[in-house]
C-alpha positions, 0 to 999 in steps of 0.5 A: 444507411449508406456510409458517407464518402469524403473526398479532400481535394488538395495539390500543388499551388495553382494546379487547379484544385478548385476546378478538380474538386467541382468536376468530381462533384459534378460527375458524382452528381451526375451518376446519382450520388447525393453530393455537396461541394465545399468550397471557399474559392469564389469561382468554384462556388458559382459552379452549377450542375445537376444534382450538385449542391455547392456549399460556399465557405465564408471565413468573415461570417464563420468567424464572427459566428464563432466570436459571437457564441463565445461572447454570450457564453462568457458574458457573466465574466465579460461583465464582472470585468466591466468589458463592454461587449463587442458587436457583429459590426466590429468583428473581422475575421483574424489570421487563421480563420480560413482553415477554422471555417473550413473544418467546422463546414466539414463537420457540419456537412457530415450530420443532418442535425448537429445543434446540441453539445451532447454530439447527438446527430442524425443521419447526413443528407449527402452520400459524397462530400467534396471539399476543396481545400488548400495547397499542399502543405497549408491543408496538412496543417489544417487537417492536423488542427483538431488532433493537436488543438485536443492535446493542448486542451488536455495538457492545459485542462487535464480532464482528471483534475476536474474531479476537484471542481466541487471543491474549487470555491471552497479552495478559493476561500481559503487560499485567498486567491481565484480558481480557475472558473466552471466557465473555463472547464465547460468551454473546454470540454465543448471545444473538445467534443466539436474537435473530436467530431471534426477528428473524427470525420477526418479519420473516418475510413470513407475519408481520401484525399486527391492530390492534383499536380500541374505536371509542367511545374515540378510536380515530383517536388509537391507529390514527394511532400504530399506522400509524406506528409499524408503518410505522417498524418495517416491519411488515405491517399485516393488519386493523384490527378495531373491537371492541364495536360496538353496534347501530344503529337503537335506539329506546332514546335512550341507545343510540342516542347511544352508536352514533352517536358510534361510527358517527361515529368509525368513519367516519374509522377507515374513511377511514384504512384505505380510504387505506392499502388495509387492510381493516376488520372489524367485530365486535358487541358481545355484551353480555357477555365472550365466553368460550365457544366459542359466544360466539366463533363468535357474533363472526362468525369475525373473518376475519382469518387467511385469505389472504396479508398485505398487504406492508409498502410499500418504503423506495424509493431514487429516483435523481434525478441526472441530472434534480434533482441528488439521491437521494431515500430515500422512508420510508412513514410514515402517520399522522406529523406534523411535531411528532413527526418527527426525523432525525439522520445518524450515520456510515452510519446515520440515526436517525428519530424519529416518533410517540414511536418510534425506529429507527436504519436503515443507509444503503444503499450509494450513500447512505453517500457522500452527504450530507442536503440536506433532508427533507419529510414529504408524503403519508404518507411522509418523503422525505430528499434526499441529495447526493453528497459530492464528497470520497468521490464517484467523478468 
């Protein structure tokens, strides 16, 4: 069975992410791939192309479905408290419902049967799933949600404390105070399974990211943000798309000036792509908003979905004990600068802030018995030095 590939399309605000996502999906479908386009953009959801299936994401409907499901699972508790259940007509999505709806749609799109709580699933009906994501910062925070929420669950309801669940009624009688209810642990376990499934899709080797830029609107800043955030969260960059490029060599002075500015910005973008080994795809400005299959075809097929995704750079631990007396943990962070960089050791974890993003990284086993000696940012990588802690390091 062929593995499912997932392409996550994000980029600068207003750069035409939805159009590029639709063009990628249409091109893949035209090439014979069973392709699904997931989008919350109404215009993109109306795109039609031979062989393309569009899955519109409705945050309001997804929120209502999730809220009603949670209400049904806690019905006994609500009845005990005397609370009246909410009707579907009363429910309006809350802020933050959009990314959760998109993540849920992505998880469901990767499996054919995803109905029970055991995680059992059948083969996917898709070869390629193209996901129209929000702008870069919101997209990266959305993709980080499953890992972050799972960590919160583990802290609030640790699995190792669930061994005493059978004693909870007895303890409640002895202590005279209510103990955490069974439903809380069941709900946490179910949420963890669902979040783990989403995280598995995001971290799958067949999942990659394309970043769409507008060469006339400070593309270097958007690309730098994307490169740093993607590297910090371990995502693979498939390509950078320079969208809406004006033709060069125009006799009109106004158009020639705009085109010249684009080409100047494009040169710097191309240098960054070359440094990262990532292809730069150039798409022309059609002079209109692409909507029809012919418009999408005119964009040139957008060759982003073919071939394997470029693997993310590994986070390597270099053993330099014999030569320099320390370990070196190398974290690739292209585009990061010292001004927006910070790191803190917290127990067996390292908290890294870079480019306005934060990730809490578990330390490799060897580094947990070490102390942080220092760190340096050089050549697009953060190098953290660890020296053995004599109080716990074996002699």
